[in-house]
VOGU-3710 file (C-alpha; in Angstrom, 3 decimals, decimal comma):
1> mknriielsn> -13,537/15,156/-8,196  -16,415/15,446/-5,740  -15,408/15,282/-2,086  -16,566/11,999/-0,586  -16,837/10,359/2,822  -16,748/6,560/2,952  -17,522/4,229/5,839  -14,460/1,997/6,251  -16,225/-1,176/7,331  -13,347/-3,312/6,011
11> hefvrvsgsd> -11,120/-2,700/9,061  -10,671/-4,038/12,573  -8,486/-2,685/15,363  -6,164/-4,218/17,944  -4,934/-2,303/20,982  -1,572/-3,141/22,576  -1,310/-1,365/25,913  1,072/-1,414/28,866  4,517/-0,050/29,669  6,215/-2,461/27,219
21> avsflqgqit> 3,795/-1,928/24,308  6,244/-0,283/21,905  9,299/-2,378/22,831  7,261/-5,595/22,634  5,962/-4,818/19,140  9,430/-3,721/18,039  10,560/-7,298/18,501  7,623/-8,796/16,617  6,813/-6,730/13,526  8,636/-5,619/10,369
31> anldnlsadn> 8,476/-1,837/10,917  10,948/0,171/12,958  8,902/1,706/15,759  11,628/4,278/16,369  9,737/6,061/13,559  6,418/5,863/15,402  5,177/8,955/17,218  1,926/10,660/18,125  2,038/12,539/14,818  3,481/9,804/12,568
41> cvsaalcnlk> 2,036/6,338/11,885  3,847/3,408/10,271  2,831/0,444/8,116  3,977/-2,988/9,266  3,503/-6,728/8,918  3,515/-9,668/11,304  5,311/-12,746/9,967  5,545/-16,375/11,034  8,828/-18,222/11,626  9,000/-19,132/7,920
51> grviadfrvi> 8,904/-15,448/6,948  5,377/-15,512/5,547  2,989/-12,656/6,259  0,322/-13,444/8,838  -1,201/-9,952/8,741  -0,428/-6,376/7,786  -1,574/-3,250/9,602  -1,097/0,445/10,206  0,250/1,319/13,663  -0,589/4,554/15,456
61> lrdddcilqt> 0,574/5,694/18,887  -2,223/7,037/21,086  -1,044/8,107/24,520  1,123/5,120/25,507  -0,872/2,518/23,558  -0,272/1,153/20,074  -3,390/0,723/17,938  -3,164/-1,595/14,942  -5,588/-1,095/12,041  -5,932/-4,339/10,107
71> skgmagiiis> -8,238/-6,098/7,642  -11,630/-7,304/8,789  -11,393/-10,753/10,338  -7,703/-10,417/11,267  -7,898/-8,952/14,780  -8,346/-12,330/16,471  -5,495/-13,857/14,464  -3,137/-11,020/15,401  -4,114/-11,227/19,078  -3,583/-14,998/19,298
81> tlakyavfsk> -0,227/-14,738/17,475  1,147/-11,903/19,602  -0,107/-13,529/22,808  2,358/-16,411/22,294  5,274/-13,988/22,691  3,804/-11,634/25,298  4,300/-13,807/28,380  7,362/-11,935/29,652  6,272/-8,428/28,602  4,091/-5,943/30,450
91> veisheqdiv> 1,431/-5,682/27,768  -2,252/-6,284/27,285  -3,544/-7,153/23,817  -7,222/-6,635/23,061  -9,705/-6,318/20,221  -10,484/-2,582/20,107  -14,141/-2,222/19,140  -14,631/1,412/20,103  -13,336/2,999/16,884  -15,363/4,114/13,874
101> argimmasdq> -13,224/4,802/10,798  -14,200/6,906/7,807  -12,315/7,668/4,633  -12,247/11,119/3,054  -11,445/11,428/-0,664  -10,543/14,786/-2,200  -9,022/16,100/-5,420  -5,308/16,851/-5,413  -5,828/20,598/-5,901  -8,116/21,018/-2,903
111> agpnvdgfds> -7,189/21,952/0,646  -7,478/19,202/3,209  -10,688/18,428/5,091  -12,191/20,661/7,760  -13,062/18,385/10,673  -14,639/19,313/14,015  -11,981/19,565/16,711  -9,038/20,041/14,338  -7,556/23,448/13,486  -5,569/22,052/10,545
121> fparsnqclq> -5,168/18,878/8,516  -2,246/16,479/7,876  -0,023/17,728/5,069  2,153/14,676/4,404  1,579/10,935/4,063  1,393/9,057/7,383  1,049/12,271/9,379  -1,479/12,076/12,240  -3,345/14,757/14,154  -5,049/13,733/17,383
131> nsdalllkle> -7,408/15,091/20,001  -9,356/13,465/22,830  -12,143/12,270/20,521  -10,562/11,488/17,174  -7,532/10,976/14,957  -7,039/12,361/11,453  -4,325/10,945/9,185  -3,237/11,307/5,579  -2,601/8,338/3,302  -0,452/8,038/0,221
141> cagmdksgda> -1,851/9,644/-2,934  -2,944/7,481/-5,837  -5,035/7,924/-8,951  -5,336/7,655/-12,699  -6,268/10,223/-15,298  -9,765/10,199/-16,752  -8,749/8,511/-20,009  -7,289/5,532/-18,182  -3,867/6,242/-19,705  -1,346/4,219/-17,711
151> skhradqrfe> 1,303/6,901/-18,149  -0,838/9,686/-16,681  -1,683/9,577/-13,002  -3,799/11,964/-10,998  -2,887/12,020/-7,322  -6,154/12,113/-5,384  -5,898/12,859/-1,681  -7,091/10,336/0,875  -7,527/10,909/4,601  -8,836/8,709/7,407
161> lwqfhnsvca> -10,831/9,905/10,395  -10,894/7,573/13,400  -13,534/8,443/15,981  -13,246/7,137/19,537  -15,782/6,577/22,330  -18,830/7,073/20,080  -17,745/10,642/19,315  -19,194/12,440/16,302  -16,839/14,665/14,328  -18,455/16,423/11,396
171> vensgagspe> -16,498/16,772/8,170  -17,205/20,159/6,640  -16,431/20,225/2,925  -18,582/21,533/0,153  -19,845/18,730/-2,014  -19,400/15,995/0,596  -22,715/14,301/1,305  -23,672/11,529/3,684  -21,115/8,745/4,276  -21,106/6,068/1,571
181> sdlsdwqrgd> -21,003/2,329/2,230  -19,546/1,359/-1,176  -15,815/0,685/-0,714  -14,873/0,205/-4,374  -13,340/3,649/-4,923  -11,410/3,423/-1,657  -10,096/-0,005/-2,633  -9,163/1,421/-6,027  -6,924/3,889/-4,200  -5,208/1,030/-2,367
191> ilsgtvhvdq> -4,695/-0,862/-5,616  -3,276/2,148/-7,449  -0,861/2,713/-4,573  0,278/-0,921/-4,871  -1,019/-2,001/-1,472  -2,332/-5,500/-0,776  -3,914/-5,928/2,642  -3,681/-9,476/3,988  -6,944/-11,103/5,026  -7,831/-14,642/6,091
201> sisemytpql> -7,836/-15,916/2,503  -4,111/-15,249/1,986  -2,740/-15,170/5,554  0,612/-17,034/5,820  0,720/-17,659/2,064  3,082/-14,935/0,835  6,442/-13,524/1,835  6,873/-9,742/2,216  8,909/-9,743/-0,993  6,060/-11,198/-3,063
211> lnydisgvvd> 3,752/-8,460/-1,752  6,375/-5,739/-2,404  6,496/-4,975/1,312  10,293/-4,875/1,073  10,229/-1,941/-1,365  7,041/-0,132/-0,303  8,282/0,664/3,200  6,484/-2,022/5,215  9,768/-3,795/6,035  12,688/-1,951/7,636
221> fdkgcytgqe> 15,953/-3,798/7,011  17,971/-1,639/9,403  16,011/-2,462/12,566  16,710/-5,301/14,962  15,318/-8,806/14,964  11,652/-9,777/14,736  9,844/-13,032/14,131  10,768/-14,343/10,673  13,455/-11,671/10,187  16,244/-14,032/9,119
231> vvarmhyrgk> 14,168/-15,527/6,301  12,881/-12,117/5,138  16,373/-10,600/5,119  17,914/-13,580/3,312  15,340/-13,374/0,508  15,927/-9,632/0,194  19,711/-9,769/-0,028  20,275/-12,982/-1,958  19,424/-11,508/-5,359  16,718/-10,262/-7,691
241> akkrlfllrl> 13,215/-11,498/-6,944  11,816/-13,994/-9,463  8,253/-12,938/-8,667  6,703/-9,704/-7,447  3,433/-7,831/-7,139  2,344/-5,941/-10,271  -0,419/-3,471/-11,033  -2,292/-4,569/-14,156  -5,129/-3,305/-16,316  -7,279/-6,209/-17,494
251> ketgitvpce> -9,908/-6,581/-20,185  -11,960/-8,677/-17,781  -14,520/-7,829/-15,143  -16,242/-9,530/-12,229  -13,004/-10,898/-10,755  -13,354/-12,687/-7,429  -10,163/-12,673/-5,381  -7,891/-14,355/-4,651  -7,693/-16,315/-7,887  -5,264/-17,613/-10,498
261> rtislgegfe> -5,332/-16,709/-14,177  -3,306/-17,350/-17,325  -3,287/-14,166/-19,400  -1,574/-12,935/-22,550  1,048/-10,406/-21,541  4,513/-9,552/-22,813  6,403/-9,914/-26,072  4,321/-11,826/-28,596  1,453/-11,871/-26,091  2,948/-14,887/-24,335
271> qteveilsav> 0,860/-16,710/-21,742  1,735/-15,626/-18,202  0,479/-17,162/-14,973  -0,690/-14,615/-12,406  -2,131/-14,802/-8,901  -4,663/-11,973/-8,502  -4,869/-10,807/-4,889  -6,880/-7,600/-5,222  -9,224/-6,347/-7,945  -11,685/-3,550/-8,646
281> staetdndst> -13,654/-2,462/-11,683  -12,223/0,630/-13,341  -13,780/4,034/-12,889  -15,766/5,384/-15,823  -13,213/6,235/-18,502  -12,975/6,736/-22,221  -11,071/3,474/-22,531  -13,827/0,884/-22,954  -11,347/-1,992/-23,251  -10,138/-1,598/-19,661
291> kslvlavmat> -12,447/-3,463/-17,290  -10,471/-4,024/-14,084  -7,453/-2,873/-12,140  -5,739/-5,679/-10,239  -2,721/-6,365/-8,086  -1,234/-9,708/-9,063  1,855/-11,747/-8,243  3,697/-12,853/-11,370  7,171/-13,431/-12,774  9,451/-10,418/-13,044
301> gvstageaae> 10,920/-9,366/-16,366  7,661/-9,392/-18,351  7,308/-6,233/-20,438  4,108/-4,345/-21,229  2,370/-5,631/-24,351  0,282/-3,863/-26,950  -3,443/-3,223/-26,902  -4,233/-6,682/-28,305  -3,011/-8,355/-25,115  -5,377/-9,210/-22,280
311> asiielaysk> -3,515/-7,019/-19,802  -0,991/-4,212/-19,515  1,323/-3,178/-16,698  1,093/0,131/-14,836  4,291/1,180/-13,078  3,946/1,489/-9,321  5,188/4,686/-7,708  7,419/2,934/-5,179  9,098/0,740/-7,844  10,502/3,688/-9,812
//
């Protein structure tokens, strides 16, 4: 795999500052911020009182401030939601517009990226390295082998470089050219890792359970209360979920999300209703019948069908 640098124009950032920043967020979001540190970020969600996800984000600690990386168009929604609960806390919540984020994609057998100002690179998922100008973090690995075989995965490495105050940090890796604007391969990595990012089109429509946030690490069930916690916990402990998020290979292309489909999947190629929340065309493979990779909400208990079906299921790493 050729090393690549991608402009991450699909993100916005929210800064929560003040002496109560961490304790305030601890009472509002699904992650346990006891696990947050300068060298470790966490993934979290913000829910409404009915336990539906308003937004998801990655949280990093920079000095004493919390910076939330969220989907484009969600910063204002997060700010207005948090502001309702911030009256009695010493916090300031603002739209942080002074960050430029880039993604770095590398093959699994390569050393991490050489970046100006950093003597090393993050070695584990969610690890952060910081200096006065930038932050470098490592994401979960995700990939698929060249043939498109669902049983064979290739774990490509993904890093993010956040640059502050108009700083310029060069990434020195052989084979990495100018930053790319096409996000499809980066989004493919999110899909293969089983991650749906909530944007305005699906905000407040799904519970954490339907998005697999309860099993992918976005929700911590051992922390204290947060908005919507009672509903989220009750759904988690009351029994097996009737619907969940699945990773599917489809023989269809040009999917606009979100959308609903009825596809043949399962024993006897039965018709199954799915809600597709994220989709990307497959990389060039030897399997011409595979057109798209999607993350879709559908009924649990459906087994993978044969090649004549319209779709097949790929097992997600966190569901094993």
